[in-house]
C-alpha positions in Angstrom: 15.4 23.5 -1.3 12.8 22.9 1.2 10.4 21.4 -1.3 12.9 19.0 -2.6 13.5 18.2 1.2 9.8 17.8 1.8 9.3 15.7 -1.4 12.3 13.3 -0.2 10.8 13.1 3.4 7.5 12.2 1.8 9.0 9.7 -0.3 10.8 8.1 2.7 7.7 8.2 4.7 5.8 6.5 1.7 8.2 3.7 1.3 8.2 3.0 5.2 4.3 3.0 5.0 4.6 0.5 2.1 7.0 -1.5 3.8 4.7 -1.8 7.0 1.5 -2.2 5.4 2.3 -4.5 2.5 5.3 -6.3 4.3 2.9 -6.9 7.1 0.0 -8.4 4.9 2.7 -10.5 2.8 4.4 -12.0 5.9 0.9 -12.8 7.5 -0.6 -14.2 4.5 2.6 -16.1 3.4 3.8 -17.2 6.9 1.6 -16.7 9.8 -1.6 -17.9 8.0 -0.1 -21.3 7.0 1.4 -22.1 10.1 -1.5 -21.6 12.1 -3.6 -23.6 9.8 -0.8 -26.3 10.3 -0.9 -26.0 13.8 -4.5 -25.2 14.9 -6.6 -26.0 12.0 -7.9 -23.4 9.2 -11.0 -22.6 11.0 -9.1 -21.6 14.3 -6.7 -20.0 12.5 -9.5 -17.9 10.6 -10.4 -16.5 14.4 -6.9 -15.6 14.8 -6.9 -13.6 11.3 -10.2 -12.0 12.8 -8.1 -10.2 15.2 -5.3 -9.1 13.0 -7.2 -7.8 9.8 -8.1 -4.5 11.6 -4.5 -3.6 12.2 -3.9 -4.4 8.6 -6.7 -2.2 7.4 -5.4 0.7 9.8 -1.8 0.3 8.1 -3.5 0.5 4.7 -5.5 3.7 5.5 -2.2 5.1 6.9 -0.2 4.4 3.9 -3.0 5.4 1.3 -3.2 8.7 3.3 0.3 9.6 2.6 0.1 8.4 -0.8 -2.9 10.5 -1.5 -0.9 13.7 0.2 2.0 12.8 -2.1 0.1 13.0 -5.1 -1.8 16.0 -4.2 1.3 18.1 -3.4 4.1 17.0 -5.6 4.6 17.2 -9.2 1.6 16.2 -11.9 3.7 13.4 -13.6 2.7 11.3 -10.8 -1.0 10.7 -12.2 -0.5 7.1 -12.7 0.4 6.8 -9.1 -2.3 8.8 -8.1 -4.9 6.6 -10.0 -3.2 3.5 -8.4 -3.5 5.1 -5.0 -7.5 5.7 -5.8 -8.1 2.3 -7.0 -6.0 0.6 -4.0 -8.4 3.0 -1.6 -11.6 1.9 -3.2 -10.1 -1.9 -2.6 -9.4 -1.2 1.0 -12.9 0.4 1.7 -14.2 -2.6 0.0 -12.4 -4.9 2.4 -13.3 -2.7 5.2 -16.9 -3.0 4.4 -16.5 -6.8 3.8 -14.9 -7.4 7.3 -18.1 -6.8 9.4 -20.2 -8.8 7.0 -17.9 -11.9 7.1 -17.5 -11.4 10.9 -21.4 -11.5 11.3 -21.1 -15.1 10.3 -18.4 -16.0 13.1 -19.2 -17.2 16.5 -15.8 -17.2 18.2 -17.4 -18.6 21.7 -18.0 -22.2 19.9 -15.4 -21.6 17.1 -18.4 -22.0 14.5 -19.0 -20.4 11.2 -22.8 -19.5 10.5 -24.1 -19.6 6.9 -20.6 -21.3 5.6 -21.5 -20.6 2.0 -22.4 -17.1 2.4 -19.0 -16.8 4.6 -17.1 -18.5 1.7 -18.5 -16.2 -0.8 -17.7 -13.2 1.1 -14.3 -14.6 1.9 -13.5 -15.5 -1.6 -14.5 -11.5 -2.5 -12.2 -10.6 0.3 -9.3 -12.6 -1.0 -9.6 -11.5 -4.7 -9.8 -8.0 -3.5 -6.7 -8.2 -1.4 -4.9 -9.7 -4.0 -5.8 -6.8 -6.6 -4.9 -4.4 -4.3 -1.7 -6.1 -3.4 -0.8 -6.2 -7.3 -1.7 -2.5 -7.6 0.5 -1.6 -4.5 3.4 -3.4 -6.6 2.7 -1.2 -9.6 2.7 1.8 -7.3 6.0 0.6 -5.7 7.5 0.3 -9.4 6.2 3.8 -10.5 7.6 5.5 -7.3 11.0 3.9 -8.2 10.8 4.6 -11.7 9.5 8.1 -11.7 11.3 9.5 -8.8 14.9 9.4 -9.9 16.4 11.9 -7.9 19.0 13.0 -10.6 15.9 14.0 -12.5 14.0 16.0 -9.9 14.8 19.4 -11.3 14.8 18.4 -15.0 13.6 21.3 -17.1 14.5 23.9 -14.4 16.5 26.5 -16.1 19.0 27.2 -13.0 19.8 23.3 -13.2 20.2 23.1 -17.0 22.6 26.2 -16.8 24.6 24.4 -14.1 24.6 21.1 -15.9 26.1 22.8 -18.8 28.6 24.7 -16.7 29.7 21.4 -15.4 29.9 19.8 -18.8 32.1 22.4 -20.1 34.2 22.8 -17.1 33.3 26.4 -16.7 32.2 27.9 -13.3 28.7 28.4 -12.6 27.7 32.1 -12.8 
């Protein structure tokens, strides 16, 4: 009973972490970036993004930590989610490594990008890594909802099978 409760709690927290990390990422990328680009220009918008990105990275690390805990503590049938979590972790670590590399090309005092070609290359890698990580997170969510059907939590458990048989035949549970 406690294990089932902890499993549900971890699933709930995992979904909350997904919503915070990926919801924030998608909202920022889909709404804030285009609007800020229109209002202030893309270069100035980039300097705003420079301030937001560390928070997105922090949300990612928190979510991935929960998901690794979920994979480590719960049933082995979650191997595919574990592998996706590892892949996303590598993606996020690459993003975290790229961030100071790109930041070194920015001079916020004069709103200037030094070595714009190098910055664009790093930025392109950053965007593609973000996209692949986002797609992996959607696959992770799909597996979470597909694999974790609460009605099948105790499938294969002899006590659960006995209760199901008694319920189907109308006999009282022994």
